[in-house]
C-alpha positions in Angstrom: -0.1 0.0 0.2 1.5 3.4 -0.9 0.8 4.9 2.6 2.2 8.1 3.6 3.7 6.4 6.6 5.8 4.3 4.2 7.2 7.5 2.2 11.0 7.5 3.1 11.3 11.3 2.5 8.8 12.0 5.1 10.4 9.3 7.5 14.1 11.2 7.1 12.1 14.5 7.7 10.6 12.9 11.0 14.1 11.8 12.0 15.4 15.2 11.8 12.9 16.6 13.4 13.3 14.0 16.2 16.9 15.0 16.5 16.3 18.8 16.9 13.6 17.7 19.5 16.3 16.2 21.7 18.6 18.9 21.3 16.1 21.6 22.4 14.5 19.2 25.0 17.9 18.7 26.4 17.8 22.2 27.6 15.6 21.2 30.4 18.5 19.8 32.3 18.2 21.0 35.8 19.7 20.0 39.6 16.7 17.8 40.2 16.6 15.9 36.9 14.7 18.1 34.1 12.7 21.3 34.8 9.8 22.8 33.0 11.2 24.2 29.6 10.0 27.8 28.5 9.1 28.2 24.8 12.7 30.0 24.2 14.4 27.3 25.8 15.3 28.3 29.0 14.2 26.4 32.2 11.7 28.0 34.9 13.5 27.1 38.0 10.9 28.7 40.2 8.3 25.9 39.5 8.7 22.5 41.5 10.1 19.5 39.8 7.5 17.3 38.3 7.7 13.5 38.3 5.7 13.9 35.2 8.1 15.7 33.3 11.3 14.0 34.3 9.9 10.5 33.4 8.7 12.0 30.1 12.2 13.6 29.3 14.2 10.6 30.3 11.8 8.3 28.0 12.5 10.6 25.2 16.2 10.4 25.9 16.2 7.0 26.1 14.8 6.6 22.5 17.4 9.1 21.3 20.2 6.9 22.8 18.5 4.0 20.9 19.2 5.9 17.8 22.5 6.5 18.6 22.4 10.3 19.5 25.7 11.6 20.5 25.3 12.6 24.3 22.1 10.8 25.0 23.3 8.3 27.6 24.4 10.9 29.8 21.0 12.8 29.5 19.2 9.3 30.3 21.6 8.8 33.3 20.9 12.4 34.9 16.9 11.3 34.6 17.7 8.0 36.1 19.5 9.6 39.0 16.6 12.0 39.5 14.0 9.4 39.4 15.7 6.9 41.7 17.0 9.3 44.2 15.2 12.6 45.3 12.0 11.5 43.7 11.8 8.3 45.5 10.0 7.8 48.6 12.0 5.9 51.4 9.1 3.8 52.1 8.5 2.9 48.6 6.8 4.8 45.9 7.4 8.4 44.3 6.7 12.0 45.2 4.9 13.8 42.4 6.7 17.0 42.6 9.5 18.3 44.6 9.9 22.0 46.1 12.1 24.2 43.8 15.3 24.9 44.6 15.3 24.2 48.2 18.6 25.2 50.1 18.5 22.1 52.6 18.2 19.7 49.4 15.3 18.1 47.9 11.8 18.1 49.3 8.8 16.9 48.4 6.1 19.5 47.7 3.9 19.9 50.7 0.3 18.4 49.7 1.3 17.3 46.0 -0.5 13.7 45.4 1.3 11.1 43.1 -0.7 10.0 40.4 -0.6 6.9 38.2 -0.6 8.7 35.1 3.2 10.3 36.7 4.4 6.4 37.3 3.2 4.9 33.9 5.2 7.7 32.5 8.3 6.5 35.1 7.8 2.9 33.9 8.2 4.0 30.1 11.3 5.7 31.1 12.5 2.5 33.0 12.1 0.5 30.1 13.6 2.8 27.7 16.8 3.2 29.8 16.8 -0.8 30.4 16.8 -1.3 26.3 19.4 1.4 26.0 21.6 -0.6 28.2 21.2 1.0 31.5 21.4 -1.2 34.6 19.8 1.2 36.6 16.9 1.1 34.3 16.3 -2.2 35.1 16.5 -1.7 39.0 14.1 1.5 38.7 11.4 -0.7 36.5 11.7 -3.6 39.2 11.0 -1.0 42.1 8.4 0.4 39.8 6.4 -2.8 39.2 6.3 -3.7 43.0 4.9 -0.3 43.7 2.4 -0.9 41.2 1.3 -4.3 42.8 1.5 -2.7 46.3 -0.5 0.5 45.5 -1.9 0.9 42.0 -3.3 -2.1 40.4 -7.0 -2.8 41.6 -7.5 -6.5 41.2 -11.2 -6.1 41.9 -12.1 -4.1 38.7 -8.9 -5.0 36.8 -7.9 -1.5 36.5 -5.5 1.0 38.1 -6.1 3.6 40.8 -5.9 7.4 39.9 -3.9 8.8 43.1 -2.8 8.6 46.6 -2.8 11.2 49.0 0.8 12.5 49.7 1.9 9.9 52.4 0.4 7.0 50.6 -2.1 6.3 53.3 -5.5 6.9 51.4 -6.1 6.3 47.7 -8.4 8.8 45.8 -12.1 8.0 44.8 -11.3 9.5 41.4 -10.3 7.4 38.6 -9.2 8.7 35.1 -9.3 6.8 31.9 -6.4 8.8 30.7 -4.0 7.4 33.3 -5.6 3.7 32.6 -4.6 3.7 28.9 -1.1 5.3 29.7 -0.8 2.4 32.4 -1.8 0.0 29.6 1.0 1.3 27.3 3.4 1.4 30.2 2.6 -2.4 31.1 3.0 -3.5 27.6 6.4 -2.4 27.4 7.3 -3.5 30.9 5.8 -7.4 30.0 8.4 -7.4 27.1 11.2 -6.5 29.7 10.4 -8.8 32.6 8.7 -11.4 30.7 6.0 -11.7 33.1 2.7 -12.5 31.3 0.6 -10.8 34.2 1.5 -7.4 33.3 0.4 -8.1 29.7 -2.7 -9.6 31.0 -3.4 -6.5 33.2 -2.9 -4.5 30.0 -5.2 -6.4 27.9 -8.0 -5.9 31.1 -7.5 -2.1 30.5 -8.1 -2.5 26.8 -11.3 -4.3 27.2 -12.9 -2.2 29.9 -12.3 0.7 27.4 -13.6 -1.3 24.5 -17.0 -2.1 26.6 -17.1 1.5 27.9 -16.8 2.9 24.3 -19.4 0.6 23.3 -21.7 1.6 25.9 -21.5 5.2 25.2 -21.6 5.4 21.3 -18.0 5.2 21.0 -17.1 7.9 22.7 -14.5 8.0 26.0 -15.0 10.1 28.9 -11.9 10.5 31.3 -13.6 10.6 34.8 -15.0 8.0 36.3 -15.8 7.2 40.3 -14.0 4.7 42.5 -16.1 1.8 41.1 -15.5 2.5 37.5 -18.6 4.3 36.5 -18.6 7.6 34.3 -19.3 10.6 36.2 -22.6 12.3 35.3 -22.5 15.8 33.9 -22.7 18.5 36.9 -20.7 15.7 39.6 -18.8 17.3 42.1 -15.1 16.6 42.1 -12.9 16.6 44.9 -10.0 19.6 43.6 -7.1 17.8 45.2 -7.8 14.5 43.5 -8.7 15.9 40.0 -5.6 18.1 40.0 -3.3 15.1 41.1 -0.3 15.1 38.0 -1.4 18.8 36.9 1.7 20.8 35.8 2.6 22.9 38.6 2.9 26.5 38.6 5.4 28.9 40.1 2.9 31.0 42.9 4.3 29.6 45.8 3.9 25.9 44.9 0.2 26.1 44.5 -1.2 23.8 41.6 -2.4 26.0 38.7 -6.1 25.6 37.7 -5.1 24.3 34.3 -5.7 20.9 32.8 -7.9 19.6 35.6 -10.4 22.1 35.4 -11.0 21.8 31.5 -11.9 17.8 31.6 -15.5 17.9 33.1 -17.8 15.2 34.0 -20.1 14.4 31.0 -17.6 15.6 28.2 -15.4 13.2 26.3 -12.4 13.5 24.8 -11.5 12.7 21.1 -7.8 12.3 21.8 -8.4 9.6 24.6 -10.5 7.8 21.9 -7.2 8.2 19.5 -4.8 6.8 22.4 -7.3 3.8 22.6 -7.5 2.8 19.3 -3.6 2.9 19.1 -3.0 0.8 22.1 -5.7 -1.7 21.0 -3.8 -2.0 17.8 -0.5 -2.3 19.7 -2.3 -5.4 21.8 -3.4 -7.0 18.3 0.2 -6.9 17.3 1.4 -8.5 20.4 -1.0 -11.1 20.6 -0.4 -11.8 16.6 3.4 -12.1 17.6 2.4 -14.6 20.1 0.4 -16.8 17.9 -2.6 -15.7 20.0 -5.5 -14.3 17.4 -7.0 -10.9 18.9 -10.3 -11.1 20.2 -12.9 -10.7 17.6 -14.1 -7.4 19.3 -10.8 -5.6 19.1 -10.6 -4.6 15.1 -14.3 -3.4 15.1 -14.0 -1.6 18.2 -10.8 0.3 16.9 -12.2 1.2 13.9 -15.8 2.2 15.7 -13.9 4.4 18.2 -11.3 6.0 15.5 -14.2 7.2 13.4 -16.2 8.6 16.3 -12.9 10.4 17.3 -12.5 12.1 14.2 -15.9 12.9 13.7 -16.0 14.8 17.0 -12.5 15.9 17.1 -11.6 17.3 13.8 -12.5 21.1 13.7 -14.0 22.7 10.8 -10.7 24.8 10.6 -8.3 22.1 11.1 -6.8 20.3 14.2 -8.6 18.3 17.3 -10.9 19.7 20.0 -9.7 18.9 23.5 -13.2 17.9 24.6 -16.9 17.5 23.4 -20.0 17.3 25.3 -22.6 14.6 25.7 -24.3 15.6 22.4 -21.0 15.7 20.3 -20.9 19.7 20.4 -17.4 21.2 21.1 -16.8 21.8 25.0 -13.2 22.8 25.1 -12.1 23.9 21.6 -8.5 24.5 22.2 -6.2 22.5 20.0 -3.5 20.5 21.9 -0.3 19.0 20.5 -0.6 15.6 22.2 -4.0 14.9 20.4 -2.2 15.5 17.1 0.4 13.1 18.1 -2.1 10.2 19.2 -4.1 11.0 15.8 -1.0 10.1 13.8 -0.1 7.2 15.8 -3.6 5.8 15.8 -4.1 6.1 12.1 -0.4 4.5 11.3 -1.1 1.6 13.7 -4.7 0.8 12.7 -3.9 1.5 9.2 -1.3 -1.2 9.1 -3.7 -3.6 10.9 -6.4 -2.9 8.4 -3.9 -3.4 5.2 -2.9 -6.4 7.0 -6.8 -7.7 7.2 -7.3 -6.9 3.4 -9.6 -3.8 4.6 -8.2 -1.6 1.6 -11.0 0.8 2.1 -10.3 1.5 5.6 -6.6 1.8 5.4 -7.1 4.0 2.3 -9.2 6.4 4.7 -6.8 6.1 7.5 -3.6 7.0 4.9 -5.8 10.1 3.9 -6.3 11.0 7.8 -2.5 10.6 8.4 -1.4 12.7 5.8 -4.1 15.6 6.9 -2.9 15.3 10.3 0.6 15.5 9.3 0.3 18.6 6.8 -1.7 20.5 9.9 1.1 19.7 12.4 3.7 21.2 9.8 1.6 24.1 9.2 0.3 25.1 12.9 2.2 23.4 15.3 5.7 23.7 14.7 7.5 26.9 15.6 10.7 25.4 14.0 12.4 22.0 13.6 12.1 20.5 16.7 10.0 22.9 18.4 6.5 22.0 18.8 3.8 24.2 20.1 1.9 22.7 23.0 -1.4 24.4 22.5 -3.5 26.6 20.0 -6.7 28.8 20.7 -9.6 27.9 18.6 -8.7 31.0 16.0 -5.0 29.2 15.7 -3.3 31.5 17.7 -0.7 30.3 20.4 -2.3 29.7 23.5 -1.0 29.2 27.1 -4.3 28.5 28.9 -3.1 24.7 29.7 0.4 24.4 28.1 2.7 27.2 29.0 5.9 26.8 27.1 7.3 23.2 25.9 7.6 21.0 29.1 7.1 17.7 27.3 8.8 16.1 24.4 7.9 12.7 24.5 4.4 12.7 22.8 6.1 14.2 19.7 9.1 12.0 20.0 7.1 8.9 19.9 5.0 10.1 16.9 8.1 11.0 14.8 9.7 7.6 15.4 6.5 5.9 14.6 7.0 3.3 17.7 3.6 1.7 16.9 4.5 -0.5 14.3 
């Protein structure tokens, strides 16, 4: 099939952009691992150090080391030392954030909860470091998986928890599908390294729940659930501390900025989560095929249905993907986030290859068209220069900082550029 993801010139351009992305991201190096990178390439030293940012940056540099990028091994090691050192709790687990530039040494940020999304990123970072040859990566992975067993995996539901309070004494009641999908991604990576089928089976459990949730809701995916994994109804009250767990930390005296967590509300669905689910179903199918186990019959049809609904709801008239839509499919938050476009690329690629392998030429061709459209939009609107991806656009196409100020994340773009899903 003559699909854009098979184009050698595009692959070369993606590789060049990845190299530039890594060079820019390396400027985030700070005393406590990696800091919050501003758009101009400087680090905001007034912000607390974030576990999520450190894990994502370390994972990015591990990809670079595997690619043979000069100096990447040192960047991976720097991240591992932060993740294994000041971020690690003496009694097990990790701190979600560390206070900025403490004179007496690293200290946890008071009141900061630890969230599963950050720990899923840590697992991905540990896996990447281990693949790149870092023994400390394997050690970190072993500790992270033990922590998952002790605190995060809930066998009663076959799903992960979302957050714990700062001293790990009480789990939160909120559940987030975004965290669960990131967990499935991380568990599939962990399974490959530790050769323990339990992690693959847990990823499969998450994806089965996701498929069932999508089928019940008309192929859309909400993010917010209660402790019994029931979708929160419109207007449901949220515990602010739980809802903002994992949010980027602002510089106003250590308080958490009312950004990401106050935009995702009960009753809304996120096309970006649908696209993430599609690529993970496709990834799981590839894993199962590689083991000689046919994917479950529901997987392909569900992936296509969720993909089509996510594209229909998410792609805006003026281009780009909306962050969220309400229960009637009307735009709710019209900001265009870079991570959603990255998920769209990866979903179209992974599902497109799967469709082609099944002989579903019509679907494969449609996905190839979507992929090319998304690449063109990213190139025109989201790239401020080679390796510099704008994180958020306002509905009118202007650069926005409503949620994402600066360039704190590199991993979403890195994974899309390296086409990790095939």
